C-alpha positions in Angstrom: 264.1 169.4 -61.5 264.7 168.0 -64.9 262.1 166.0 -66.8 264.3 162.9 -66.7 264.4 163.1 -62.9 260.6 163.3 -62.7 260.2 160.3 -65.0 262.7 158.3 -62.9 260.5 158.9 -59.9 257.6 157.1 -61.6 259.6 154.1 -62.8 259.1 150.9 -60.6 262.4 150.1 -59.0 262.1 146.3 -59.2 265.9 146.1 -59.5 266.3 147.7 -56.1 263.6 146.0 -54.0 264.0 142.4 -55.0 267.8 142.1 -54.4 267.3 143.7 -51.0 264.6 141.3 -50.0 266.8 138.4 -51.2 269.8 139.7 -49.3 267.6 140.0 -46.2 266.2 136.4 -46.4 269.6 135.0 -47.2 270.9 136.7 -44.2 268.3 134.9 -42.1 269.6 131.5 -43.4 273.1 132.5 -42.4 272.0 133.5 -38.9 269.9 130.3 -38.5 272.8 128.1 -39.6 275.1 129.8 -37.1 272.5 129.4 -34.4 272.3 125.7 -35.1 276.1 125.4 -35.0 276.1 127.3 -31.7 273.5 125.0 -30.0 275.1 121.8 -31.3 278.8 122.5 -30.5 280.2 121.3 -27.2 283.0 123.9 -27.3 282.1 127.0 -25.3 284.6 129.2 -27.1 283.2 128.2 -30.5 279.7 128.9 -29.3 280.8 132.4 -28.2 282.2 133.0 -31.7 279.0 131.9 -33.3 277.0 134.2 -31.1 279.2 137.1 -32.0 278.8 136.3 -35.7 275.0 136.2 -35.2 275.1 139.7 -33.7 277.1 141.0 -36.7 274.6 139.6 -39.1 271.7 141.1 -37.2 273.3 144.5 -37.8 273.6 143.6 -41.5 269.9 142.8 -41.5 269.1 146.1 -39.9 271.1 147.9 -42.6 269.2 146.0 -45.4 265.8 146.8 -43.7 266.7 150.5 -43.5 267.7 150.5 -47.2 264.3 149.0 -48.1 262.6 151.7 -46.1 264.7 154.3 -47.9 263.9 152.9 -51.3 260.2 153.0 -50.3 260.4 156.6 -49.4 262.2 157.5 -52.7 260.0 155.7 -55.2 256.4 156.5 -56.1 255.7 153.3 -58.0 256.7 150.0 -56.4 256.5 146.4 -57.7 253.7 145.6 -55.2 251.8 147.4 -52.5 253.9 149.8 -50.4 252.2 148.5 -47.2 253.2 144.9 -48.1 256.8 145.9 -48.9 257.0 147.6 -45.5 255.3 144.7 -43.6 257.5 142.1 -45.3 260.7 144.0 -44.6 259.6 144.4 -41.0 258.6 140.8 -40.6 262.0 139.6 -42.0 263.8 142.0 -39.6 261.8 140.7 -36.7 262.9 137.1 -37.5 266.5 138.3 -37.4 265.9 140.2 -34.1 264.5 137.1 -32.4 267.3 134.8 -33.7 269.8 137.3 -32.3 267.7 137.7 -29.2 267.7 134.0 -28.4 271.5 133.8 -28.9 271.9 136.8 -26.7 269.8 135.4 -23.9 271.8 132.1 -24.0 275.0 134.2 -23.7 273.8 136.7 -21.1 272.0 134.1 -18.9 275.0 131.8 -19.2 273.0 128.9 -20.5 275.8 126.4 -20.8 273.8 123.2 -21.0 271.9 123.1 -24.3 268.8 121.0 -24.1 267.1 119.0 -26.8 264.1 121.4 -27.1 266.5 124.3 -27.7 268.3 122.3 -30.5 264.9 121.3 -32.0 263.6 124.9 -32.1 266.8 126.1 -33.7 266.4 123.4 -36.3 262.8 124.5 -37.0 263.9 128.1 -37.3 266.4 127.0 -40.0 263.7 125.1 -41.8 261.3 128.1 -41.7 263.8 130.7 -42.9 264.9 128.3 -45.7 261.3 128.2 -47.0 260.9 131.9 -46.5 264.0 132.5 -48.6 262.6 130.3 -51.4 259.3 132.2 -51.4 261.0 135.6 -51.4 263.1 134.6 -54.5 259.9 133.8 -56.4 258.6 137.4 -55.9 260.7 138.7 -58.8 258.2 137.6 -61.5 255.4 135.9 -59.5 255.2 133.2 -62.2 255.6 130.3 -59.7 252.8 131.2 -57.4 252.4 127.6 -56.3 256.0 127.5 -55.0 255.3 130.6 -52.8 252.0 129.2 -51.5 253.6 125.8 -50.7 256.5 127.5 -48.8 253.9 129.5 -46.8 252.0 126.3 -45.9 255.2 124.7 -44.8 256.2 127.7 -42.7 252.8 127.6 -41.0 253.3 123.9 -40.3 256.7 124.5 -38.9 255.4 127.2 -36.6 252.8 124.7 -35.3 255.6 122.2 -34.6 257.5 124.9 -32.7 254.5 125.7 -30.6 254.3 122.0 -29.6 258.0 121.8 -28.8 257.8 125.0 -26.7 254.7 124.0 -24.8 256.1 120.5 -24.1 259.5 122.0 -23.0 257.9 124.6 -20.7 255.7 121.9 -19.2 258.7 119.7 -18.4 260.5 122.7 -16.8 257.6 123.3 -14.5 257.4 119.6 -13.7 261.1 118.8 -13.1 263.1 121.9 -12.7 263.3 122.8 -9.0 265.7 125.8 -9.4 263.5 128.8 -10.1 266.4 130.8 -11.6 267.2 128.0 -14.1 263.5 127.7 -14.9 263.3 131.4 -15.8 266.5 131.3 -17.9 265.4 128.4 -20.0 261.9 129.6 -20.4 263.1 132.9 -21.7 265.5 131.3 -24.2 262.7 128.9 -25.4 260.3 131.8 -25.8 262.7 133.8 -28.0 263.3 130.8 -30.2 259.6 130.0 -30.6 258.8 133.7 -31.3 261.3 133.6 -34.2 259.1 131.0 -35.9 256.0 133.2 -35.1 257.8 136.0 -37.0 258.4 133.6 -39.9 254.7 132.9 -40.0 254.0 136.7 -40.0 256.3 137.0 -43.1 254.4 134.1 -44.7 251.1 135.9 -44.1 252.4 139.0 -45.9 253.5 136.8 -48.8 250.0 135.3 -49.0 248.5 138.7 -49.0 250.7 139.7 -51.9 249.6 136.5 -53.8 245.9 137.4 -53.2 246.3 140.9 -54.5 248.3 139.7 -57.5 245.5 137.2 -58.3 242.9 140.0 -58.2 245.1 142.1 -60.6 245.4 139.2 -63.0 241.6 138.7 -62.9 240.9 142.3 -63.8 243.7 142.5 -66.4 
C-alpha cells in the first residue's frame, strides 16, 4: 500500500457524504410530491403510474443509502460522528420506505376512495420532508445552525399535527365505518402515512444531536 493511499484514508470525505445526503433528502421530496399527486387525482390510471414512480424512487433511495454505508466503511475520518451519519441515512431511508409503503397499501388493498385524512397526511409528509431537505443542505458547513434548528422544530410540529389527524381519522372509522374489512384497509394506510412523519421526526432528532455535538466542539475549540 502506497503512502498516498494511506493518507487518502485519513482525509475527511465531505465531498462524498454531503452530496449523497442531499440526493437522499431530495428524493424524499420527489416521492412526497408524487404521493400528493396520487391522492389528489381522480384518474385511477394516473394514480397507478404515480405509485409505480414512487416504487422506482424508493429503489433509488435504497441505492443512495447503501452508498452512504459504503463510504462510511471506506473512510476513517468523517465530517461528523459515524454513528450520526449511519442514523441519519437510516432515518431518511425509513421515511422513503413508509412513503412507498403507504402507496403500496393503497394499491394492494384497492383503496379507490381517497379520504380527506389521507390527503392531509400526504400534505404533512411533503411539508416535513421539505424541511428535512432544507436542514440537510445546511450540514455542509454548519454555519446556519439556526436554520437547521428551526427546520427540526417545524418537523416536530408537523409530526404532532399528523398524530392528531391520524387519531381523529381512526376515531371516525370506529364510529362510522360498519364494514370491518374497509376499516382495516383504511387504518393500515393511515398508519403508514402517519409513521412516515414519525420517521421525519427521527431524522430531525439526529440532526439536533449533530448540532449539540458541533456546539460542544466549538466550545472546546
